N, C-alpha and C positions, 0 to 999 in steps of 0.2 A: 667511108665518109663519116666525119664526126657529127654528132648531134648539135644543131644550132643552139646557142645559148638563149635563154629567155631574157627579156629586158628587165633591168633592175628599176622598176617603177612602182611607186606606192600610190595607188589610185586613191582619190579622196572619197569621203562618204557622200552619197547621193550626188554623184558627179553629173549624171544626166537625169534630172528629176522627172522628165517626161517618161523615161523608161520605167521608172518605179511607179508612176501613176498608171501606166498601161499594165504593169505587172499586177497592181491591185485590182484592176478591172478583170483580168484573167482569173485571178485567184478568187474573186468574189463569186464567180459563177462556176468554180471548179466542182465537178461532180463525178469525175472519172474514178476516183478512189479517195479513201479517207486520209491518204498520205500524199504529200507533195515533196518531190525531190528536186533540189535546186543546186546547180553546180556553177562554179566560177573557174574558168581556165586562165592561168596566169594570175592567180588570186592575190599575189603580193602579200601585203600585211593584213589582208582580210576585209578592208573597208567595203568593197563592192558586195561581197557575199553577205556580210552582216547587214548591210543596207537592204538587200533583197529579203533576207530571212525576217527582218523586222517588219518590212512592208507587208510580207505575206501573213505573218503571224498576227499582226494587229488588224488585218482585214478579216482573217478567218481563224480565230483562236481555236476553233473546233478541229482544225486539221492537224495531223501529225506532220510537222515540218522537219525535214532532214537536209543537211547541207554537205556539199563536197567541194573542197578547195584544192586545186592542183597548182603546183609551182615547182620550178627546178632550183629554187633557192631555199636551203635549209634555214638560213637566218630569217627570211621572210615568213616562212611557215611557223617558226618558233615565235616570232612576234605576233602573228595572227592568232596563235593558240593562247598567248597571254592576253591579247586584246586590250592593251593599255596604250592610250594615245595622248600625246602632248597637245595641249590647247594651241600651241604655235607650230605643230608639226604639219607635214604635207597632207596627212589624212584629213585634217580639219580645216585646211586652208581656204576652202570655199564656203565655210560656214561662219556667220557672224556670231558674236556672243549671244545674241537673242536666239539665233537658230539652235545653238548648242543647248541653251537653257530649255528651249522647247523640246528638244530631243531627250534631255534628261527627264523632263516631266512626262514625255511620251513613252519612256521605258527603253529607249535604245542605249542610253548611257547612264552610268553611275558617276556622280560628281566626285572627283578625287582632288579637287583644288586646282593645281596647275595641269592636271590631266583628267581624262575620262576613261572609264573602263566599260566594256560591253558586259552586260549581266551574264552570270554563269549559265542560265538556261540556253542562251544562244550559242555559247561556246561548247556546251556539252552535246548539242545536236549536230555538230560538224565533224566530219572526218577529213583530216588533212593528209594529202598524198604528195610525196615527192615524185612528180611526174610532169611530163610536158606533152604538147600536142603532136609530137612526132612518133608516138608509139601507136602502131596500127592496131594494137590489141586493147585500146582504151575501153571500148564498149564492153567487150567480154570480160575484161579483168576488173573493172570498177563498177559495172552495173548500169542499167539504163537510167536516164534522168528525165524528169518532166520539163525542166527549164534549164537551159545552158547559156551562161553569159560568156561571150568572147569579145571583150572590148579593148581596143587599142593594144592588141597583142600581135596580130598577124602582120600589121604594117611594118614591123621591125625586120621582116625577113624578105628574102628574094621571092619573086612571084612563084617560082616552082616549089619553093619550100612552103609558102603560104597555102598553095593549092593542096599539097600533101597533108598539111596540118588540118585544113578545113575538112577534108574528106575523113580524116581520122576522128575529128571531133564530132562529126555528124553521126558516127557510130555510137555515140553516147545517148543520142536523143531517142526516147521511147516513142512508140506510135502515139500520135496525138499530142506530142510534146512540142516545145518551142525553142528556137534558137534566137538569142539576142546578140546581134553581130554588128559591131562598129569598128571603124579603123582598119579597113582592108581595101586593097586596090579593087575598085569595081570591075576592072577588066579581068580580074581573077574571080571575083565573087559571082558575077552573072553566069558564066558557063558552068561553074561548079554547082551552084544552087539549082540551076536548071537540070543538070544531069542527075542530081540527087532527088529531084521531085519535090523539093520543099516549096511551099506556097507563101508568098509575101503577104503580110497583113496590109490591108488597104486603108486603115484608119490612122490619122495623125502622122502620116509618113514624113511630111516636111518638118513638123515639130520635133519628131524623134531624131531625124537626120541632123538637124541644127541644134539639138539639145545640149551638146557640149560646147558652150560658148568659147572656151579657151582654145579648143581645136580649130574653130573657125578663123581665129586671128592669125593662124600660122600658114594659111594657104597663100601662095603656092610654094613656100620655102621649105616646108617640112613634109616628109612622106606620110605622116599620120594625119595631116590636115585634110578634111573632106573638100572635094571640089565643089564649086557652087551648084546648088540644086537647080536642075534644068528640067522642068516638066514637059518641055517640047520634045525631048528624046523619046523614041518609040519604046525603049527599054527602061523608062524612068522608074517604074515601080520596083523592078528587080535591082536596078542600079543603086537607087537611093533608099530602098527599103532596109530596115534594120531589125525587123522581127519576122521570123519565118516559122511555118508550122509543118510538121511531118504529118502525113495522112494517117488517119486512125486505123486503116486497114492496109 
């Protein structure tokens, strides 16, 4: 059986801002090690991973931050490595000019006129890998990660494929690490997360679930659109949770 293709999608910077606010909270209290390892699965042209690295570094500049970006598109990885983004490109489409100027002042971007570039420090701390979520050896081959982002990737695959991929991705998460997961069929997510023993975070659940405003407008016509949040469901925390923690032991 052939390996399913990864979606050709260029995620925008700071797509779900609540996710990055929670990331800052986690990093602020990080005491497990002087190093923090952050991975993005289906990283595309790098906007999500750079957003996470910048959020972590500006919160805890004392930590050694290292990034890992995985994608099956060589062109996307090449663009992520260069990290130069047009002001009218998809990566900046959800940022106003004021937002971009603030991010330039905040150190995420260097102003290049009609485009912006991510500073060299962030580019140099990332390892880009031509790989996808269907490799069962991910954890052993690429090393354990403290925080793994998998946003709007698994929704593009059949349920059986998404389940396989999610189990493989879980192999990357170190003990005490976190999985940031959005855009997956909850009927796939709930049993897999339960079987893996991952614990959902109980704070800001609805904010996080509804944090990607563009995705909400596509329900029920698009597979990646989240179903309406329903707190009356018995499994609501697992079903609508988007951040999960692996036990420390």
